[in-house]
N, C-alpha and C positions, 0 to 999 in steps of 0.2 A: 504494500500500500504506500509506503514511503517513496518507493521508486516512481510510482504514478504521480504522486504529489509533486515531487522534484521535477519530473518531466513537464507537468502542467505549468509549474512556475517558470521554467525555462522558456516554454512556448509563449507565455504571457509576456515575459520580459522582452523576448525577441520582437513580438508584435508591437509593443509600445515603443520600443527603440526605433523600429522602422517607421512607425507612425510619426514620432517626434522628428525624425530626420526628414521625412517628407514635408511636414509642416514648415520646418526651418528652411528647407530648400525653396518652398513656395514663397515664403516671406522675403528671402534673399532675392529671388528673381523679380518680385514686385518692386523692391527698392531699386534694383539695377535698371529695370525698364521704365522707371518713373520718368515722366517728361521733365526735362530740365527747364528751368525758367530762362526766358530769353535774356541775353546779356544787355545791360544798359548801354545806351549810345554814349560814346566818348564825347567830351566837349571838343569843339572845333578849335584847333590852334591857329592863331593868327587871323582870326575873323575880323571883319571890318567893324571898327567902332567909330561912331559918329558923335 
């Protein structure tokens, strides 16, 4: 009976580890593919001042 319990614990641990890795991978890919904000325009150098 102890063998079955140990086996079940290992299976559950592997399942949750895989699940956590999948969730982390999804979060990482969302952050990576997030649209970057457009860069601000630089001030013009030497513009005409009246």
